[in-house]
C-alpha positions in Angstrom: 135.6 104.8 101.6 132.5 106.9 102.1 128.4 106.5 100.5 127.5 109.0 99.1 124.1 110.1 98.7 123.0 112.8 96.3 119.3 114.1 95.8 118.8 114.5 92.2 116.5 118.3 91.7 118.6 120.9 92.7 121.3 119.2 93.9 122.4 117.7 90.7 120.8 118.1 88.2 119.1 122.2 88.0 115.4 122.5 87.4 115.5 125.4 85.7 117.6 124.2 82.8 117.1 120.4 83.0 120.9 119.6 82.7 123.9 118.8 84.9 126.3 121.4 85.6 130.1 119.8 84.3 132.0 121.0 87.9 129.1 118.4 89.3 129.7 115.3 86.4 133.6 116.4 87.2 133.0 115.9 91.2 131.4 112.8 90.9 134.3 110.9 88.5 136.6 112.3 90.7 134.6 110.9 93.9 133.9 107.1 91.9 138.0 107.3 90.9 139.1 107.6 95.0 136.5 104.4 95.3 133.7 106.2 96.7 130.1 105.2 96.4 127.6 107.6 94.7 124.2 106.7 94.9 121.4 109.1 93.7 118.9 109.2 96.2 116.1 110.9 95.2 112.0 111.6 94.9 111.7 110.2 91.3 111.6 106.2 90.3 114.7 104.6 88.0 112.1 105.4 84.4 112.1 109.0 85.5 116.1 109.3 85.9 115.4 108.7 81.9 119.5 108.0 81.2 121.0 110.1 83.9 122.3 107.5 86.0 124.6 106.2 83.0 125.7 109.2 82.2 127.0 109.6 85.7 128.4 106.3 86.2 126.1 105.8 89.0 124.5 102.2 89.3 123.3 102.5 93.3 120.1 104.1 92.8 117.7 104.8 95.7 114.5 106.3 94.5 110.7 106.8 95.7 111.6 108.5 98.7 113.8 106.1 100.2 111.2 103.2 98.9 113.5 100.9 97.1 117.8 100.3 96.0 118.8 99.7 92.9 122.3 98.7 92.4 122.4 97.9 88.8 119.2 99.5 87.4 117.5 96.9 86.8 116.8 94.7 90.4 115.8 96.0 93.6 118.7 95.1 96.5 115.9 96.9 99.1 112.4 97.5 98.7 109.5 98.6 100.3 105.9 99.5 98.6 103.0 100.7 99.0 100.1 98.2 100.8 97.9 97.3 97.7 94.7 98.0 99.5 96.1 101.4 100.7 96.9 102.4 97.2 93.2 101.4 96.2 91.3 103.2 98.5 93.4 107.0 97.7 92.7 106.9 94.1 89.1 105.7 94.8 89.0 108.9 97.4 90.9 111.0 95.1 89.4 110.1 91.6 85.7 111.2 93.8 87.5 114.5 94.8 88.7 114.9 90.7 92.0 115.8 92.5 95.0 114.4 90.0 97.4 111.6 90.9 100.4 109.4 89.3 102.0 106.1 90.8 105.2 104.7 90.4 106.8 101.7 90.7 110.3 101.6 90.2 109.7 101.3 86.2 107.0 102.5 85.6 104.8 106.7 86.0 100.7 105.9 85.5 97.9 107.6 85.8 94.2 106.7 85.3 92.5 110.1 84.2 93.6 113.9 84.2 91.6 116.5 85.3 93.4 119.2 84.9 96.4 120.5 83.9 98.6 120.2 87.3 100.4 116.5 85.9 101.8 118.6 83.3 102.6 121.4 85.2 104.5 119.7 87.4 106.2 117.2 84.7 107.1 120.7 82.8 108.2 122.5 86.0 110.5 119.4 86.8 112.0 118.6 83.0 110.4 115.5 83.0 108.3 113.1 81.2 104.6 113.0 81.0 102.8 110.3 82.9 101.4 107.1 80.5 97.6 107.4 81.0 96.3 103.6 81.1 92.4 103.2 82.4 92.5 99.7 83.6 95.7 99.9 85.0 95.6 97.7 88.4 98.4 96.7 89.7 98.9 97.9 92.6 101.7 95.1 94.2 104.9 97.5 93.8 103.4 100.9 94.0 106.3 103.0 95.7 105.5 106.7 95.8 101.5 108.0 94.9 102.5 112.2 93.7 99.0 113.7 94.6 98.5 117.2 92.6 96.9 120.5 94.2 97.7 123.4 95.1 95.2 123.5 98.1 95.4 121.4 101.3 94.2 117.5 100.5 90.3 117.3 102.0 90.7 116.4 105.6 87.7 113.2 105.1 90.4 112.0 102.4 93.2 112.6 105.0 91.3 110.9 108.0 90.6 108.3 106.4 94.2 106.9 104.5 96.8 104.8 106.5 99.2 107.0 104.1 101.5 110.2 104.5 100.9 113.1 102.5 104.8 115.7 102.0 104.2 118.6 100.5 107.0 118.7 97.6 106.2 121.6 96.2 103.6 124.1 95.1 102.1 121.7 93.0 101.0 118.3 95.4 102.5 116.3 97.6 105.1 112.7 97.8 102.7 110.1 98.9 104.0 107.2 100.0 103.6 105.2 104.3 104.8 106.2 107.2 107.1 109.6 108.1 110.2 108.4 106.9 111.3 109.4 103.2 115.2 108.9 102.1 116.7 108.1 105.1 115.1 104.8 105.0 117.8 104.1 102.5 120.9 105.4 104.5 119.2 103.6 107.0 119.4 100.1 105.6 122.7 100.6 103.6 124.8 101.1 107.1 122.4 97.9 108.5 123.0 95.8 105.4 126.7 96.6 104.3 127.8 97.7 108.0 128.6 101.4 107.2 129.8 104.2 109.9 127.7 106.7 110.1 130.9 109.2 110.2 131.2 107.3 106.6 127.6 108.4 105.0 127.4 112.2 103.8 124.2 112.9 102.1 123.6 116.2 100.3 120.4 117.8 99.0 118.0 120.9 98.6 114.8 119.6 99.0 111.9 119.8 102.2 112.1 115.4 101.1 115.9 115.7 102.7 115.6 116.6 105.6 115.9 113.7 106.9 118.5 112.0 105.3 120.5 115.1 105.6 119.9 114.8 109.4 120.5 110.9 109.7 123.9 111.6 107.8 127.2 111.7 109.8 127.9 114.8 107.8 124.5 116.1 105.8 125.2 119.8 103.2 122.4 121.9 102.1 122.5 123.2 98.9 122.7 127.1 98.1 119.9 126.6 96.5 117.6 124.7 99.2 114.9 126.5 101.6 115.8 127.7 105.2 114.0 124.5 106.9 116.4 122.4 105.3 119.6 124.4 105.9 118.9 124.9 109.6 119.4 120.7 109.7 123.1 120.3 107.8 126.3 120.6 108.7 127.3 122.4 105.9 125.7 124.7 103.2 127.2 125.3 99.5 126.4 127.0 97.1 123.9 127.3 94.7 123.8 124.3 91.8 124.3 127.8 90.1 127.2 128.5 91.4 129.3 124.9 91.3 127.1 124.5 94.8 127.8 120.2 94.3 131.9 120.3 93.9 132.6 123.4 95.9 130.5 121.0 98.6 133.0 118.0 98.1 136.1 120.5 97.8 135.4 121.8 101.4 135.4 118.9 102.9 138.8 117.6 101.4 137.1 114.8 98.8 138.0 116.5 95.6 140.7 119.0 94.7 
């Protein structure tokens, strides 16, 4: 049995169309029929995945770049939220500089206000929901990720004060979380808790936030549409998502026909 960690945007879902290729549906179904565990491993939370996991018959989801794992799309098997005070302090500084941000729990995606168009442009680019605007939202106990929206660098006075790490996820902005480890945290957790051999762990992705899990996995795959930074750490580079790259990857390693 293999544990297969799969990125969502640009790997399962075509970010340009918002659709999942038919060959990807078929590949995931065949992998599941063979008894392999397919785990969506994404920067999104469960709310932002909409009903895609159910369409794919996938119940294991690791979200917010490895900060939680759910095995039933409801309860959390593992969670590592950002400290409450670090969230509150960063929000105060971002507001002072009029920098847009969104907060993610495992099932909510909210902001207090919008200073400009960046949040909406990000949602449109990745074909996902706009955040709820809740001016009085203060439930900071289970924030797993903060998305900060800026095409410029974050002011040093903010970076020097916060213990949080900023990863540029796209030209729209940054994924912000605690520590430097991202999706690989979930791979390490699953390997330890379920006594999985490293050679039975496969990871596939296309983004900068996938580098850690591709390096960690026993076999790491980069999509053809990935950046060079991702491709250089992979064991294998497959085709673009438009050219059945997901299917071609698992055909190459002999898990599907």
